N, C-alpha and C positions, 0 to 999 in steps of 0.2 A: 316314653312310659306315659300308664296314663294316669290318671288319678280316681280310676273308678277300679275298685277290691272287689272281687265276685265275690259273693258268701258263698251260693248253692248254686248248682248247675237249676237253669231256671227261672232262679229269682232276679229281683232288680236290681243292679250296682247301686252300691251307696255313694254318694259322693261327699269328702270327708269337708266339715264344714267350720272347723279351728286347728290352728297347728300346736303340737305339743309341746310340752314345756322346754323339753332342749333345740327344737327348732326356735320359740321364742327367744331364747337366752342366747343360738345363736345371731340372729336378727339383730339384738340390743347389742353384741359386741359387736358387729360389724358397720352399725348408724355410732360406736361410739359414745352412747350412753345419749345421744340426741335427737332431736325430732328434723327426718330426714327429709320433712321442708324446707328447701333454702331459701326459702321468704322468711322461717320461724328460726330455724336452729335452736330449738329451747331445752336447757340441759335435764335433763329425766334424770332423776333421785337415785330411783328404783325402777327397777324391771313393772312394778305392780300400778307403777304410773305409765305406764307405757301401753301403747294399743296399736293392735297390728293391720296395716290398711292393705287391701290388696288394690294393683296396678292394675287389674282390670278387676272391677265387683264381680262378688261371688252371684252376687244375681244379673250377671249378663255373663255368664258361664264362665269366671274367670276361675281358674285352680286354686287352689289351698295349697300354695308351694312356699319354699325361700325365697324360687325367684321372682315370685310374684307378689312377694309381703315389701313392706316398706313400715318402718318402725313413725310411730307419727304420736303426737302429746293429743290428749282430747280435743283441745281444740280444732286443731289439722285435722284429725280423722274427722269431726261432725261437716267441717266445712267439706270436705270431699266428697261426703255422700255415697252414691252411686257413678260419680263420674269417675271416669280413667284417668289414671296419674298424667300425661301427658295435659290430659283436657285441666286438668287442676293447676296443674302448675301455669297455664296459660292466663287462667281465671285470676291467681295469686299474683303472677307478673301486670296483666291490666291494673287490676286494685293497688297494688303499689305504686303504681305512675301515677296513676289518679288521687291518691292520697298525700302525695307527695308537692305541694306547691312551689308554683315558680318565684324563684326571689330576686327581686330589684333590686340593683344596687344604687343607692344613692349615694352622690357623691357632692360635697359640698366643696367651693374654694372658700380658703380660709388665708385672709394678710392678717399678718400680727404687725404690730406696731412698738415698739420699744424706744424707750423717751431715757437720753443721755442727757448730758448736763447743758448741749447748749444747742439739741436740734429734737428732731422727732423721726427716727428713721424705720422705713417700712421694709419689709422682708417678702422674699418672693412666695408667690401663693402655692400653697401645699394643698393636699385631698386628705378630706377625712372618709372613712367610709363606711357609713352610716349601719350598713346591715352587720355590722360585726361589733359595731360600737368603737373599734380601734383607730388610736390616728396611726399614721403612718411613720415611719421611722425617722424621716427625715422630722414630722414636725415635734417627734417628741425630741429632738439633739435644738430644736430652737429654743423651745420651751424651757429644757435645763440652762441652757445661754442664757435667756431673762432673767429667770427665776435665780440663777445664780448671782447677776449684775448688784440685784437689790439687798 
């Protein structure tokens, strides 16, 4: 079925530019009230906040049908522009990968000294993960032992 309804014999067919209210409601429900960009997934509080994006742009001969439409937030609809849905998702994936900084995990060896009544005792080295700012479980136990002795 084409998207070019004929008016009268001899007249140029008119392409439909927008979806009807019922179609918009169906797309909003299919999307479960969220932006369908997998890198966004913003919760859309109402249908008024939703924008319809074309998988294949209208300007590039894309039909205005439910199967060619996606539910997007304002920002994602503007980012998509006239790109096809596949091109837009590839660009989003690249942008997401470039935005994530590569984490360096820095570890330090720590040696604890515990003073007893007659000598100083050294514990075995433990690693502290600075990227998370947390001590390893064994180091935590060792510290509890030391502090309980005082």
